[in-house]
C-alpha positions, 0 to 999 in steps of 0.5 A, spaced: 524 507 881 526 512 875 525 506 870 525 510 864 531 514 866 535 507 868 533 504 861 535 510 857 542 509 859 544 504 854 545 505 847 540 504 842 540 499 837 541 505 832 547 507 836 550 501 837 557 499 833 555 491 835 549 488 838 553 485 844 554 492 846 547 491 850 550 485 853 556 489 855 552 495 858 547 491 862 552 487 866 557 492 867 551 497 869 548 492 874 554 490 877 555 498 879 549 498 882 550 491 886 557 494 888 554 501 890 549 497 895 555 492 897 560 497 899 554 501 902 552 495 907 560 494 909 561 501 910 555 501 915 557 495 918 563 498 920 560 503 923 555 499 927 562 495 929 565 502 932 559 502 936 560 495 939 553 493 935 555 486 932 549 483 931 546 488 926 553 488 922 553 481 921 546 482 917 549 487 913 555 483 911 551 477 909 547 482 904 554 484 902 557 477 901 551 475 897 551 481 893 558 479 891 556 472 889 550 476 884 556 480 881 560 474 880 555 470 877 553 475 872 560 475 869 558 469 865 554 472 860 560 476 858 563 469 855 557 469 851 560 475 847 565 472 841 572 476 841 572 479 834 565 482 836 567 485 842 574 488 839 569 491 834 566 496 839 572 496 844 574 502 841 568 505 842 569 504 850 575 510 849 580 509 855 575 506 860 577 500 864 576 496 870 580 501 875 575 507 873 569 503 876 566 507 882 565 500 885 571 497 884 575 503 887 570 504 893 571 496 895 578 497 898 576 503 902 570 500 905 574 494 906 579 497 910 574 501 914 571 494 916 578 492 918 579 497 923 572 496 926 574 489 927 581 491 930 577 495 935 572 490 937 577 485 938 581 490 943 575 492 946 573 484 948 580 483 950 581 478 945 586 476 940 584 474 933 587 467 934 584 466 940 577 467 937 579 461 932 582 457 937 576 457 942 570 459 937 565 456 941 567 461 947 566 467 942 561 465 937 559 472 935 566 474 934 568 468 930 561 469 925 564 476 924 571 474 922 568 468 918 563 473 914 569 478 913 573 472 910 568 471 906 567 478 903 575 478 902 574 471 898 568 474 894 572 480 892 578 476 890 573 471 886 570 477 883 576 480 881 579 473 878 573 472 874 573 479 871 581 478 869 579 471 866 573 474 862 578 480 860 584 475 858 578 470 854 576 476 850 582 480 848 588 475 850 593 475 856 598 479 852 594 485 850 595 492 852 589 494 856 585 501 855 589 504 860 596 502 857 597 496 862 598 489 860 593 484 861 598 479 865 600 485 870 592 485 872 592 478 873 598 479 878 594 484 882 588 480 883 592 475 888 592 481 893 588 480 899 584 486 902 584 483 909 591 479 910 590 478 917 584 473 916 588 469 912 595 469 916 591 467 922 589 460 919 597 459 917 598 460 924 593 455 927 595 450 922 603 451 925 600 451 932 596 444 931 602 441 927 607 443 933 602 440 938 601 434 934 609 433 934 610 434 941 
């Protein structure tokens, strides 16, 4: 497990500008480990889907979704930092920002990979996504797959929102981030969906249901 090496990656008490540096590093370093695991599982699930193997893809996606829950939950620890103390060592972070996170950058890549794999699976099955939802009992595996991918997208959105809210709570929404981007601008970016088709299909279902009720 190379624990000695792992535990040496945090600044020592002698090196710390503020005591909360250890809390900050612990949350972010462990988040990167979980993001590495989660994105690896999503990428591998996409490869399974490309081979027409839905069952193993479902298992890997469940693990990825659970990983995102862990990552999001531990962000609560950052609210235990006082804003003034955080500002004390924020300067020592240099120009680092959330966009520098390897895991953050890899999430959209693997998400698009699995989105393309989903399109291929639906094409091979000869069924449209909306029909999977209309007749979910006839397409149990495809429905489970679509719902897991929706949950993955939702968990990513929730994680990004929580990260934004932590930043806003620590340094305020009117502050300029470490890469020159205002915090408010970052807030607008989190509204983007990685898998828009899975959300649009719900709007279509609601519209069709309402039309049937009116007819």
